[in-house]
C-alpha positions in Angstrom: 10.9 0.0 44.7 12.3 3.4 43.5 10.0 6.0 44.0 9.0 6.0 40.0 8.4 2.1 40.3 6.1 3.3 43.3 4.6 5.7 41.1 3.7 3.7 38.2 2.5 1.0 40.7 0.2 3.3 41.8 -0.9 4.5 38.6 -1.8 0.4 37.3 -3.3 -0.5 40.2 -5.2 2.4 41.1 -8.7 2.9 40.4 -9.9 4.5 38.0 -6.0 5.2 36.3 -4.8 8.5 36.2 -4.9 10.7 33.2 -4.3 7.1 31.3 -4.9 7.7 27.7 -5.3 3.6 28.1 -8.6 2.5 28.8 -8.4 -0.5 32.1 -11.3 -2.5 32.9 -12.5 -2.2 36.3 -10.6 -3.8 39.1 -11.5 -6.8 40.8 -13.1 -6.0 44.6 -9.9 -7.9 46.2 -6.7 -9.7 44.8 -5.1 -13.0 45.8 -1.6 -12.0 47.0 1.5 -13.5 46.7 4.6 -11.7 47.4 8.5 -12.4 48.7 9.8 -10.5 51.2 13.3 -10.0 52.6 14.1 -9.6 55.9 18.3 -10.1 56.6 18.8 -9.5 60.3 19.7 -11.8 63.4 17.2 -13.2 65.7 16.2 -10.8 67.6 16.2 -7.9 64.9 14.2 -9.7 62.5 11.4 -10.9 64.6 11.1 -7.2 65.6 11.2 -6.6 61.2 9.1 -9.2 61.2 6.2 -7.6 63.7 6.3 -4.7 61.9 5.8 -5.7 58.7 2.7 -7.8 59.6 1.4 -4.6 61.5 1.9 -2.7 57.8 0.2 -5.5 55.7 -2.6 -5.6 58.3 -2.9 -1.4 58.1 -3.3 -1.8 54.5 -6.0 -4.9 54.6 -3.9 -8.1 54.3 -4.9 -10.8 55.0 -2.4 -13.9 55.3 -4.0 -17.3 54.5 -4.0 -19.5 57.3 -1.1 -21.9 57.7 -0.2 -24.2 60.4 3.4 -23.0 60.8 3.0 -19.6 59.7 3.6 -18.5 63.1 7.3 -19.9 62.4 8.1 -17.1 59.7 8.4 -14.7 62.1 12.2 -17.2 63.7 13.3 -18.8 60.4 15.5 -16.8 58.6 15.0 -18.3 55.0 11.0 -17.8 55.2 10.7 -15.3 52.5 7.3 -15.9 50.9 3.8 -15.1 52.2 0.2 -15.2 50.1 -3.2 -13.8 51.4 -5.9 -11.3 50.0 -6.2 -7.5 50.8 -8.8 -4.7 49.0 -7.9 -4.1 45.5 -8.1 -0.4 46.6 -4.8 -0.6 49.1 -2.7 -2.8 46.1 -0.4 -0.2 45.1 0.5 0.6 49.0 1.9 -2.7 49.7 5.3 -1.6 48.5 5.4 1.2 51.2 7.6 -1.4 52.7 11.2 -1.7 51.7 10.8 -5.3 52.6 8.6 -6.4 49.8 10.8 -7.6 46.6 8.4 -8.6 44.3 4.5 -9.4 44.6 1.5 -11.4 42.5 -1.3 -10.1 42.1 -4.0 -12.5 40.8 -8.1 -11.5 41.1 -9.9 -13.0 44.1 -10.9 -16.5 43.0 -9.9 -16.7 40.0 -8.9 -20.1 38.9 -5.8 -20.5 37.1 -5.4 -23.2 34.3 -4.4 -26.9 36.0 -2.1 -27.2 32.7 1.4 -26.0 33.7 1.8 -25.1 29.9 -1.5 -23.0 29.5 -1.2 -19.8 28.7 -1.8 -17.0 31.4 -2.0 -12.8 30.8 0.4 -10.7 33.0 1.3 -7.1 33.1 5.1 -6.8 35.0 6.5 -3.5 36.4 10.0 -3.0 35.8 12.3 -1.4 38.4 12.7 2.4 37.4 14.9 5.2 38.2 17.0 4.5 34.8 17.7 7.0 31.4 15.3 6.8 28.9 17.8 4.4 26.7 18.9 2.4 29.3 14.9 2.0 30.2 14.2 1.0 27.3 17.2 -1.5 27.0 16.3 -3.4 30.6 12.5 -3.7 28.8 14.5 -5.2 26.1 16.7 -7.6 28.1 13.8 -8.9 30.4 11.6 -9.5 27.4 14.2 -11.9 26.0 15.1 -13.0 29.2 11.6 -14.1 29.6 11.7 -16.0 26.4 13.8 -18.7 27.6 10.4 -19.2 30.1 7.6 -19.5 27.4 6.6 -15.7 27.8 5.2 -13.8 24.8 5.4 -10.3 24.5 2.1 -8.7 23.7 2.2 -6.1 20.6 1.6 -2.2 20.6 0.8 -1.8 24.1 1.7 1.1 26.3 4.5 0.8 27.9 4.8 3.4 30.2 8.4 4.8 29.2 9.5 0.7 29.5 8.3 0.4 32.7 6.1 -2.4 32.0 6.4 -5.3 30.1 2.6 -7.1 29.3 2.4 -10.9 27.3 1.5 -14.5 28.5 3.5 -16.6 29.9 2.5 -20.3 31.2 1.3 -20.6 34.0 3.6 -23.4 35.3 6.7 -20.2 35.2 4.1 -17.7 36.8 5.4 -18.0 40.7 8.8 -18.5 39.5 8.9 -14.6 38.5 8.6 -14.3 42.1 12.3 -15.3 42.4 15.0 -13.0 41.1 14.9 -13.3 37.2 18.8 -13.2 37.4 18.8 -16.4 38.1 16.2 -18.1 36.2 15.9 -20.4 34.4 17.7 -22.8 36.6 19.4 -26.0 37.4 19.6 -28.5 39.7 22.5 -26.0 40.5 23.0 -23.4 39.1 21.3 -20.9 37.2 21.6 -21.5 33.2 23.4 -17.4 32.7 25.4 -17.3 35.3 24.3 -13.7 36.8 27.7 -11.8 36.4 27.4 -13.1 32.2 24.1 -11.1 32.1 24.0 -7.5 30.2 23.7 -4.6 31.9 21.2 -3.6 33.1 19.9 -6.4 33.5 22.7 -8.1 35.8 22.8 -4.6 38.0 19.1 -4.5 39.3 16.4 -6.5 40.7 14.6 -6.5 37.3 11.0 -7.5 38.1 8.9 -6.1 41.0 5.2 -6.6 40.3 3.3 -8.9 38.4 -0.6 -9.1 37.9 -2.7 -11.7 36.0 -5.0 -10.1 33.9 -7.8 -11.3 31.9 -8.0 -13.9 29.6 -7.8 -12.7 26.0 -11.2 -13.4 23.7 -10.9 -16.8 21.5 -8.7 -17.0 19.2 -7.0 -13.6 20.3 -4.1 -14.9 21.6 -0.7 -15.1 19.1 0.4 -18.3 17.9 3.4 -19.7 19.3 6.8 -19.3 17.4 7.3 -21.9 15.0 10.5 -23.6 14.7 10.5 -24.1 10.9 8.4 -22.9 8.2 4.9 -25.4 8.2 5.1 -27.7 4.9 3.1 -27.2 2.2 -0.7 -28.6 2.0 -0.7 -32.1 0.7 -1.1 -31.7 -2.8 -0.6 -28.5 -3.2 1.2 -27.2 -6.7 4.9 -25.9 -6.1 5.3 -22.6 -5.1 8.7 -20.3 -5.6 9.8 -17.0 -3.0 9.5 -14.9 -6.3 6.4 -15.3 -6.2 4.3 -12.6 -4.3 2.5 -14.0 -1.3 -1.0 -12.9 -2.7 0.5 -14.2 -6.7 1.1 -17.9 -4.6 -1.7 -17.8 -3.0 -4.2 -17.3 -6.2 -1.9 -20.4 -8.0 -2.7 -22.7 -5.0 -5.6 -22.9 -6.4 -5.7 -25.8 -9.4 -8.1 -23.7 -11.4 -5.9 -21.3 -11.5 -2.9 -23.0 -13.0 -5.5 -23.6 -16.4 -6.5 -20.4 -16.7 -4.3 -17.4 -18.6 -3.1 -14.9 -16.5 -1.1 -11.4 -16.8 1.6 -11.0 -14.1 4.3 -8.3 -13.9 8.1 -9.6 -14.1 10.3 -7.3 -11.7 13.7 -7.8 -13.1 17.0 -7.6 -11.6 18.7 -5.2 -14.3 16.8 -2.7 -16.0 17.2 -3.7 -19.6 18.7 -1.6 -22.2 20.7 -3.0 -25.5 20.2 -6.6 -24.5 16.1 -6.8 -23.9 15.8 -8.5 -27.6 17.5 -11.0 -25.4 16.1 -11.0 -22.4 12.6 -11.0 -23.8 13.5 -13.7 -26.4 14.3 -15.7 -22.6 11.3 -15.1 -21.1 9.0 -15.8 -24.4 10.3 -19.1 -24.7 10.8 -20.4 -21.1 7.2 -22.3 -21.7 4.7 -22.2 -24.5 1.9 -19.5 -25.0 3.8 -16.7 -23.2 4.0 -12.9 -24.5 5.8 -10.6 -23.8 3.0 -7.3 -23.7 5.0 -4.4 -21.8 8.2 -2.8 -20.1 8.4 0.2 -18.0 11.7 0.2 -16.4 12.6 -2.7 -14.0 8.6 -4.1 -14.8 8.1 -6.1 -17.5 4.3 -7.5 -17.9 3.9 -10.9 -19.4 0.9 -13.2 -20.6 1.0 -16.4 -19.9 -1.4 -19.0 -21.1 -1.8 -21.0 -17.9 -1.4 -19.5 -14.4 1.1 -22.4 -13.9 3.6 -21.2 -16.6 4.4 -18.7 -14.1 6.8 -20.9 -12.2 8.9 -21.5 -15.2 9.6 -17.5 -15.5 10.6 -17.7 -11.8 13.4 -20.2 -12.8 14.8 -17.3 -15.1 17.9 -15.6 -13.3 17.1 -12.1 -14.8 13.3 -12.1 -12.6 14.0 -11.0 -9.3 9.9 -11.8 -8.3 6.6 -11.8 -9.7 4.0 -10.0 -9.0 0.2 -9.4 -10.2 -0.4 -6.1 -12.1 -1.3 -3.2 -10.1 -4.5 -1.7 -11.3 -5.0 1.9 -11.7 -7.0 4.1 -9.7 -10.3 5.6 -10.8 -9.9 9.3 -10.1 -13.7 9.8 -11.0 -16.8 8.1 -9.4 -20.6 8.4 -11.0 -22.6 11.1 -9.7 -25.6 9.4 -7.6 -29.4 10.5 -8.5 -30.6 13.9 -7.1 -27.0 15.6 -6.9 -26.5 19.5 -7.2 -24.6 19.7 -10.2 -23.6 22.9 -12.1 -24.2 24.1 -15.5 -22.3 23.5 -18.0 -22.6 27.2 -19.4 -22.5 28.2 -15.8 -19.1 26.5 -15.3 -18.0 28.1 -19.0 -19.2 31.4 -17.4 -17.3 31.4 -14.2 -13.9 30.4 -15.9 -14.4 32.7 -18.6 -13.9 30.3 -21.0 -17.1 30.9 -22.6 -15.5 34.8 -23.5 -12.9 33.0 -25.3 -15.3 31.0 -27.5 -17.0 34.0 -28.0 -13.6 35.9 -30.0 -13.4 32.6 -32.0 -10.9 30.5 -30.4 -12.5 26.8 -29.8 -9.9 24.6 -29.8 -10.0 24.7 -34.2 -6.8 23.2 -35.4 -6.2 20.9 -31.8 -6.9 17.1 -31.4 -7.4 16.3 -27.9 -6.7 12.7 -26.4 -8.5 11.2 -23.5 -7.2 7.9 -21.5 -9.9 6.2 -19.7 -10.5 2.9 -18.7 -14.2 2.7 -20.2 -16.3 4.8 -22.0 -19.7 3.8 -21.3 -22.2 4.6 -24.2 -19.9 6.8 -26.3 -21.1 5.5 -29.3 -24.2 6.8 -29.3 -23.5 10.0 -28.5 -20.6 10.9 -31.2 -22.3 13.3 -33.7 -25.0 14.8 -30.8 -22.7 15.5 -27.6 -19.7 14.6 -29.0 -18.4 16.4 -32.3 -18.8 14.5 -36.0 -15.2 13.7 -36.1 -14.6 12.1 -32.3 -12.5 8.7 -32.7 -12.3 6.0 -30.2 -8.9 3.9 -29.8 -9.8 0.8 -28.2 -5.8 -0.3 -26.9 -6.9 -3.3 -25.1 -7.1 -4.9 -28.2 -3.1 -5.5 -28.3 -3.7 -7.3 -25.5 -5.0 -10.2 -26.4 -3.9 -13.0 -28.9 -7.1 -12.6 -31.2 -6.4 -8.6 -31.2 -10.4 -8.4 -30.1 -10.7 -5.7 -27.4 -11.7 -6.2 -23.7 -15.2 -7.1 -22.8 -16.5 -3.9 -20.7 -15.7 -4.4 -17.1 -19.2 -4.0 -15.1 -17.3 -3.1 -12.2 -15.5 0.1 -13.2 -16.9 2.9 -13.0 -16.5 4.2 -16.7 -16.0 7.9 -16.3 -14.3 8.3 -19.5 -17.5 9.1 -21.3 -18.3 12.2 -18.9 -14.3 13.3 -19.4 -14.9 13.5 -23.0 -17.9 15.5 -22.6 -16.0 17.8 -20.5 -13.3 18.2 -22.5 -15.5 19.0 -25.4 -17.7 21.6 -23.7 -14.2 23.6 -23.1 -12.9 23.4 -26.7 -16.1 22.5 -28.8 -14.0 22.4 -32.1 -11.2 20.7 -31.2 -10.9 16.7 -32.4 -11.5 14.4 -29.7 -9.9 10.7 -29.5 -10.7 8.7 -27.0 -8.1 6.4 -25.6 -9.7 2.8 -23.9 -6.6 1.7 -21.8 -6.5 -1.6 -19.5 -6.2 -0.3 -15.8 -3.8 -3.0 -15.1 -1.3 -2.2 -18.4 0.4 1.1 -16.9 2.7 0.8 -19.7 -0.2 1.7 -22.3 0.3 5.2 -21.2 4.0 4.8 -21.7 2.5 3.7 -25.8 0.0 6.8 -25.3 3.2 8.8 -24.8 5.8 7.9 -27.0 3.4 8.0 -30.2 1.9 11.5 -29.4 5.6 12.6 -29.1 6.6 11.2 -33.0 8.0 7.9 -32.1 7.1 5.6 -34.9 8.0 2.4 -32.6 6.1 -0.5 -32.0 4.9 -1.4 -28.3 5.9 -4.6 -26.4 2.7 -5.7 -26.8 2.5 -5.2 -30.6 5.9 -7.2 -31.0 4.1 -10.1 -29.5 1.0 -10.0 -31.9 3.4 -9.6 -34.4 5.5 -12.5 -33.3 2.2 -14.8 -32.9 1.1 -13.6 -36.1 3.9 -14.4 -38.7 3.7 -18.2 -36.4 0.0 -18.6 -37.6 1.2 -17.6 -40.9 3.4 -20.4 -41.1 1.3 -22.7 -39.6 -1.4 -22.1 -42.2 1.1 -22.6 -45.1 1.8 -25.6 -43.5 -1.6 -26.7 -43.4 -2.8 -25.4 -46.9 -0.1 -27.9 -48.8 -0.9 -30.8 -46.3 -5.1 -29.8 -46.6 -4.6 -29.3 -50.7 -3.0 -32.8 -51.0 -5.4 -34.4 -48.8 -8.4 -32.6 -51.1 -6.9 -33.8 -54.3 -6.1 -37.3 -52.9 -9.9 -38.0 -51.4 -11.3 -36.3 -54.7 -9.1 -38.8 -56.9 -11.9 -40.9 -56.4 -15.6 -40.3 -57.0 -16.8 -43.7 -56.5 -19.8 -43.8 -54.0 -18.2 -46.8 -51.8 -18.2 -45.8 -47.9 -14.5 -45.8 -48.1 -13.9 -42.7 -50.6 -17.5 -41.0 -50.0 -16.2 -40.5 -46.0 -12.4 -39.4 -47.6 -14.1 -36.8 -49.4 -16.5 -35.2 -46.5 -13.5 -35.6 -44.0 -11.2 -33.6 -47.0 -14.1 -31.1 -47.6 -14.5 -30.3 -43.7 -10.8 -29.7 -43.3 -11.0 -27.6 -46.1 -13.4 -25.6 -44.9 -11.7 -25.2 -41.4 -8.9 -23.9 -43.2 -10.4 -21.8 -44.9 -12.3 -20.5 -41.8 -9.3 -20.4 -39.9 -7.5 -18.3 -42.9 -10.3 -15.8 -42.7 -9.6 -15.4 -39.0 -6.0 -15.1 -39.7 -7.2 -12.3 -41.9 -9.4 -10.5 -39.8 -7.0 -10.5 -37.3 -4.3 -8.9 -39.4 -6.5 -6.3 -40.1 -7.3 -5.6 -36.9 -3.6 -5.7 -36.1 -3.3 -3.1 -38.5 -6.1 -0.6 -37.4 -4.6 -0.5 -34.0 -1.1 -0.2 -35.6 -2.8 2.9 -37.5 -4.8 4.2 -34.6 -1.7 4.4 -32.3 0.0 6.3 -35.1 -2.3 8.8 -35.9 -2.0 10.4 -32.5 1.1 11.9 -33.5 0.9 15.3 -33.5 -1.8 15.2 -30.6 -1.2 18.7 -28.6 -3.3 17.7 -25.3 -3.2 14.8 -23.5 -5.4 13.8 -20.7 -5.2 10.9 -18.7 -7.9 10.0 -16.0 -5.6 7.2 -14.6 -3.5 7.2 -11.6 -1.0 4.9 -9.8 0.0 5.7 -6.2 2.0 2.4 -5.9 3.7 -0.4 -8.3 6.2 2.0 -9.8 8.8 4.7 -8.7 7.2 7.8 -7.5 8.1 11.2 -7.0 9.1 11.6 -11.2 11.2 8.5 -11.0 8.5 6.1 -12.6 9.8 5.8 -16.8 6.6 7.5 -17.5 7.6 10.5 -15.8 10.8 10.7 -16.9 9.6 10.0 -20.5 6.9 12.8 -20.1 9.9 15.1 -18.7 11.9 14.5 -21.8 9.1 15.0 -24.3 6.5 16.6 -23.2 8.3 20.3 -21.6 9.8 22.7 -24.3 14.0 22.6 -24.6 15.9 25.8 -23.1 17.1 27.8 -25.7 19.1 30.8 -24.7 16.6 32.8 -27.5 13.7 33.9 -26.5 13.1 34.7 -29.8 14.5 31.2 -31.1 12.5 29.8 -28.5 9.4 31.2 -29.9 10.2 29.7 -33.4 10.4 26.3 -31.9 7.6 23.9 -32.7 5.2 23.7 -29.6 5.8 20.3 -27.7 2.3 18.2 -26.4 0.8 18.6 -23.0 0.0 15.7 -20.7 -2.7 17.0 -17.9 -3.6 14.8 -15.7 -5.4 14.0 -13.2 -4.7 14.5 -9.8 -5.1 11.7 -7.1 -8.0 11.2 -4.8 -6.0 9.4 -1.9 -6.0 12.2 0.6 -6.3 10.1 3.7 -4.7 7.1 2.4 -1.6 7.9 1.8 1.5 8.6 5.3 5.0 9.7 4.1 7.6 11.4 6.2 11.1 10.4 7.6 11.4 7.2 9.6 11.2 8.4 13.0 12.3 6.3 16.0 13.1 8.3 18.9 13.3 5.1 21.5 15.3 2.7 18.9 12.7 0.0 19.4 12.5 -0.3 15.4 8.5 1.2 14.6 8.5 4.0 13.0 6.9 6.7 14.8 4.2 8.6 12.3 4.4 12.1 13.9 7.0 14.1 15.8 7.1 13.7 19.2 5.9 16.7 20.0 2.6 16.5 18.3 -0.2 16.3 20.8 -2.1 12.5 21.1 -5.9 12.0 20.5 -8.1 10.9 23.1 -7.9 7.5 23.6 -4.2 6.9 22.1 -1.2 6.1 23.8 1.8 6.2 21.0 2.7 7.6 17.9 3.9 4.2 16.5 0.3 3.1 15.8 -1.9 4.6 12.8 -5.4 3.4 13.3 -7.7 2.9 10.4 -10.9 4.4 9.7 -13.7 3.2 7.0 -15.7 5.7 4.3 -18.4 4.1 2.9 -18.9 4.8 -0.7 -22.2 6.5 0.8 -22.5 7.2 4.0 -20.6 9.1 6.8 -17.0 7.7 8.1 -16.4 5.9 11.2 -13.5 4.1 13.2 -14.8 0.3 12.4 -13.7 -1.8 9.4 -16.1 -3.8 8.0 -15.4 -7.7 7.4 -14.3 -8.9 3.9 -12.9 -5.7 3.1 -9.8 -6.7 1.1 -7.2 -4.4 1.4 -3.9 -3.3 -0.2 -0.7 -2.3 2.3 2.2 -0.9 0.5 5.0 0.7 1.5 7.5 2.3 -0.6 11.0 3.9 0.1 14.4 5.0 -1.5 17.7 4.6 0.4 21.3 5.2 -1.1 23.2 2.6 -3.0 27.8 2.8 -3.3 28.2 -0.2 -5.9 31.7 -0.8 -3.5 30.9 0.4 -0.3 28.6 -1.6 2.3 25.4 -0.9 0.8 24.0 -4.1 -1.1 21.3 -4.7 -4.1 19.0 -5.7 -1.2 17.4 -3.0 0.8 20.1 -2.1 3.6 16.5 -0.7 5.3 13.8 -3.6 5.0 10.3 -2.5 6.3 7.7 -4.9 7.5 4.2 -4.2 7.4 1.9 -5.3 10.3 -2.2 -4.9 10.6 -3.6 -5.2 14.3 -6.9 -5.6 15.2 -7.9 -3.4 18.7 -9.5 -6.4 21.2 -11.6 -4.2 23.3 -11.3 -0.6 22.2 -13.7 0.6 24.9 -11.2 -1.3 27.7 -14.4 -2.9 29.5 -13.0 -6.6 29.9 -9.0 -6.3 28.8 -7.0 -3.1 28.4 -7.7 -1.0 25.2 -3.9 -1.3 24.2 -4.2 -5.3 23.7 -4.2 -6.0 20.5 -4.1 -9.6 18.2 -1.9 -9.2 15.0 -3.8 -10.1 11.9 -0.9 -10.4 9.0 2.2 -8.7 8.0 4.7 -8.6 5.2 6.6 -11.4 3.7 8.7 -11.7 1.3 11.5 -10.0 -0.7 10.9 -6.3 -1.5 10.3 -5.3 -4.9 12.9 -3.2 -6.3 11.3 -0.7 -8.3 14.3 1.3 -9.4 18.2 1.2 -9.7 20.2 4.1 -10.0 24.0 4.7 -9.3 23.1 5.9 -6.3 20.0 4.7 -5.5 17.7 2.5 -4.8 13.8 2.2 -4.8 12.0 -0.9 -3.0 8.5 -1.5 -2.4 6.6 -4.1 0.4 3.3 -5.3 0.1 0.8 -6.5 2.7 -2.7 -8.0 1.1 -5.1 -9.0 3.9 -9.2 -9.6 3.8 -10.5 -7.6 7.0 -11.3 -11.0 9.3 -14.5 -9.6 11.4 -15.7 -6.1 12.1 -13.5 -4.2 14.3 -10.9 -1.4 14.9 -7.6 -2.0 13.3 -4.0 -0.1 13.2 -1.2 -0.1 11.0 2.6 -0.5 12.5 5.6 -0.2 10.5 8.7 -1.5 11.4 12.1 -0.7 9.5 16.1 -0.7 10.9 19.0 -0.7 9.3 20.4 -4.2 8.1 23.6 -2.9 8.6 23.5 -2.9 12.4 25.9 -6.1 12.5 28.6 -4.0 10.8 31.3 -2.7 12.9 30.7 0.7 14.2 33.2 2.6 11.7 31.4 1.0 8.8 27.9 1.9 9.8 26.8 5.0 7.6 23.9 6.9 8.5 21.1 6.7 6.1 17.7 9.0 6.1 14.9 6.7 4.6 11.3 8.4 3.9 9.4 5.4 3.7 5.2 6.4 1.7 2.3 4.1 3.2 -0.6 3.7 1.1 -3.9 1.9 2.0 -6.2 1.0 -0.7 -8.8 -1.4 -1.7 -7.1 -4.6 -3.3 -10.1 -5.2 -5.6 -13.2 -4.1 -7.1 -15.6 -5.0 -4.9 -14.0 -4.1 -1.8 -13.5 -0.2 -3.6 -17.4 -0.1 -4.5 -17.4 -0.5 -0.4 -15.7 2.5 0.3 -12.4 2.7 1.0 -10.0 2.5 4.4 -7.9 5.9 5.4 -5.8 7.0 8.2 -7.2 8.1 10.7 -4.7 9.0 13.8 -1.8 10.2 11.6 -3.3 11.2 8.0 -0.8 13.4 5.8 -2.3 15.4 3.1 1.1 16.6 0.9 2.5 12.9 0.2 2.5 13.1 -3.5 -0.1 13.4 -6.3 0.6 10.1 -7.7 2.4 8.8 -10.9 2.6 10.3 -13.9 1.0 13.2 -12.1 4.5 13.6 -10.1 6.4 14.4 -13.3 7.4 17.9 -13.6 5.9 17.9 -17.3 2.6 16.7 -16.2 0.0 19.2 -15.6 -1.5 17.9 -12.6 -4.8 19.0 -11.9 -7.2 19.4 -8.8 -10.6 19.4 -7.8 -12.1 23.7 -7.4 -14.1 23.3 -3.9 -16.6 25.8 -3.8 -14.2 28.3 -1.8 -11.5 28.1 -4.6 -9.4 25.0 -1.9 -8.4 22.1 -3.0 -11.0 19.4 -2.2 -9.7 15.4 -2.8 -6.4 16.0 -4.0 -3.2 15.7 -2.5 -0.2 18.4 -2.3 3.4 18.1 -3.6 5.4 16.1 -5.4 6.3 13.3 -2.5 8.7 12.9 0.1 12.4 13.8 0.1 12.1 15.6 -3.2 11.7 19.1 -4.3 9.3 19.4 -7.5 6.7 21.8 -8.2 3.8 21.8 -6.0 0.9 19.8 -7.1 -1.7 20.0 -8.3 -0.5 23.0 -10.8 -4.2 24.2 -11.5 -7.9 23.4 -9.7 -11.2 23.7 -11.7 -14.5 22.1 -11.1 -14.7 18.7 -10.3 -18.4 17.8 -11.0 -20.0 17.3 -14.6 -23.1 15.8 -16.1 -24.3 14.8 -19.1 -27.4 15.4 -20.9 -30.1 12.9 -20.0 -28.9 12.1 -17.0 -25.8 10.9 -15.4 -22.7 12.7 -14.6 -19.4 12.0 -12.7 -17.3 14.2 -10.2 -13.5 13.9 -9.3 -10.5 15.1 -10.7 -10.5 13.0 -13.4 -13.3 15.8 -14.4 -10.9 18.3 -13.5 -8.3 17.6 -16.0 -10.7 16.4 -18.8 -11.9 20.1 -18.5 -8.5 21.9 -18.0 -7.4 19.7 -21.0 -10.5 21.5 -23.0 -9.5 24.6 -22.5 -5.7 23.9 -23.0 -6.9 23.2 -26.4 -8.5 26.4 -26.9 -5.8 28.2 -25.8 -3.7 26.8 -28.1 -6.2 27.6 -31.0 -5.1 31.3 -30.3 -1.3 30.3 -30.2 -1.0 30.8 -26.7 1.6 27.9 -25.7 0.2 26.0 -23.1 2.8 23.6 -21.8 3.5 25.0 -18.8 -0.6 26.4 -18.7 -0.6 28.3 -15.0 2.2 31.2 -15.9 0.5 31.2 -19.3 -2.1 32.5 -17.1 0.1 34.9 -15.0 -1.0 32.6 -12.4 0.7 30.9 -9.1 0.5 27.0 -8.7 -2.8 25.8 -7.3 -4.9 28.2 -8.0 -8.0 28.1 -9.9 -8.1 27.8 -13.8 -9.9 31.1 -14.7 -9.1 33.4 -18.0 -7.9 36.7 -16.9 -9.6 39.9 -19.0 -5.8 40.8 -19.8 -5.0 37.6 -21.6 -8.4 38.1 -23.2 -8.3 41.4 -24.6 -4.9 40.5 -26.2 -6.1 37.4 -27.4 -9.1 39.6 -28.8 -6.7 42.2 -30.7 -6.7 41.1 -34.0 -2.7 42.9 -34.6 -1.7 41.3 -31.3 -3.6 37.9 -32.0 -1.8 37.5 -35.2 1.5 38.1 -33.7 1.0 35.2 -31.6 
């Protein structure tokens, strides 16, 4: 064994391990040792070397097993095996004798399974002394070669710079490893693969030097055997489609879901433009009662009356994949009972907004729209804590065929009312419009943005409702003619005979039902008109504040359709003259709550220094935490809703892991419309974090992502993709994320390959509301605090607002606009993130900060200040606290200067 290999054996077989990040269980007192040696010499010299070997073995405590013909080994030139026991303390010394080639260590007294197919856990030490790339290649070749013998490699273990290989092997092949692996597996006369045909460096060196049998893994933790073919669906299970995401396919596998209404997102092959009318018609006619409700870039939201109709939509060529809608995250949470909350008057005084109010600028003549998912109890506050002219627009009504709003969701925190109070406090004379949207309907934000900027068009949902109402009107007209004739025939005879009497009764019932249906239709038409008028009334709104954020599901870094629309319509147009720019009408301002997903997001370049296909979450020079041995695992922690953060995820927590990345795309080159750099997400569970019974780097795979990645964006030169994994935590334990990727062009000729820099963005978030109520999972070992602010806060036109901490720092908000894109620093402004309502209640988070900043913007706008870039209007650098300067207040209090503005 080389010196490097000997040092490795000493490290592994010494007790305790020297300076190891991995925790190992204590060694047994002794080993049953089987080893292969080689003495190539004539008779006398062989005897001399054999006696030296015996003396060496006796010196290290080796006791050979009793065997009748053992004394003949010294004379037999073919003898090369020996077995016995020795103390574990001296096990590493076995390789001090150069005659010993390979050795197998089994804990003394360990009974190996009788079934030759039974798997046993093994650790293999490979020959060393190679340069790092060659050592990794040898490791890969040995693992691949051992697969022919039933070997299953473990995952995410410490490879000791690729000198250690670990996994499970059928016990029938265990002692075969004592032979030269290059000649295995072998047939009657020759190995299956001639050694000269093996790749280098495998063919150039004795690959395996030491084999150690490890303790068995806990029940159910061993990896499943590889399946030759996908398992067939259970008998009676409904058909599926490869276009369905795994979570959607799992939902539709429930027969009860087949008959329920369902809303899904269609990921289209091409972004609809001129041909959208035809594509919309094909989607609507794919099955009965299908309505298109929204379109944002490549994502079309569709409602089906029956879940089974989703399979009909999957047959459309224009559909690439189908998923469940992504839910926007709330950016504030209700205050706990007894929480310390500053008084609104103190907040107004500290920001000098109270001084602005005293000189007469209180938001008069300005309309502010507050977007949220719920406004609990708001109707009772209008005319009291909120201005009397406050209006509520419920856009959830446009998503239902009857045009009735969605019922309140008791699982949503519902902080819209507190946001409205914060806005009204900062702009008490402003008109406040409360816009309720469905958190699964990202497209409704696009509807609000278009309406505010003066676009009179109907939303996709309203177009669907209009077509449904037209169809209902035609049906009612036909029914009226039929029912009228039935009524006339029935009442043409007033006989008391049973037949005519029953006919009159049925005709009267049919007429009553028709009248009721016509009344319901007229009410629906009135509601349709009211919703359309309410949306149109948003035109001219000066300030819009949005409390919801999407960290996944749509292109980040300012590339979503909404972010681009804001950049187009909510930024002042450049002008060659300052005087001309001053005469331009002011544009509305979009105030956005920053994402509160700090700790839940990782972003950075795809590093893979050892080229094994696993992303390294930190650069090579980054220090590792205690008990961590690799940068390829991002361990997860859990922050309960009310409690201290822990390193253990609770059972039953449903999580969604998402990786989004952007890559170049060349129409005439080697890049196709499929991702050229696909990713696989793997969730692993650490079986024994303390290393008491098995090594702490032993993992079981809980789940891995499957299905085709969703293409969220396609431009002339690039495309954005997203891969998702939804999983329910099976048991309390320590979990880690591993992200694997690599170029899909590896099989191309070197001349055709192109270097590609990929910057993935990984997010972990609750997959349902009950899990969100429990708390949140976070990245514990490698978090990123500058991974973006979510959509639409990533738009340059959005004034993204973060929470102001007690020392003036940013709290609970991400900074930066995303990996690989140089936009302006986010958040733009920091304000107070806590607000209380009179009579109890309140909330904390960036939704409150954004609402207060929006109110300040409305008051400044009433003073003639252009607030489309508020932090510059205030003379502050981005990311600074929102405090009005004395110089600005002095200018506004000067009547002459104020009239100039």
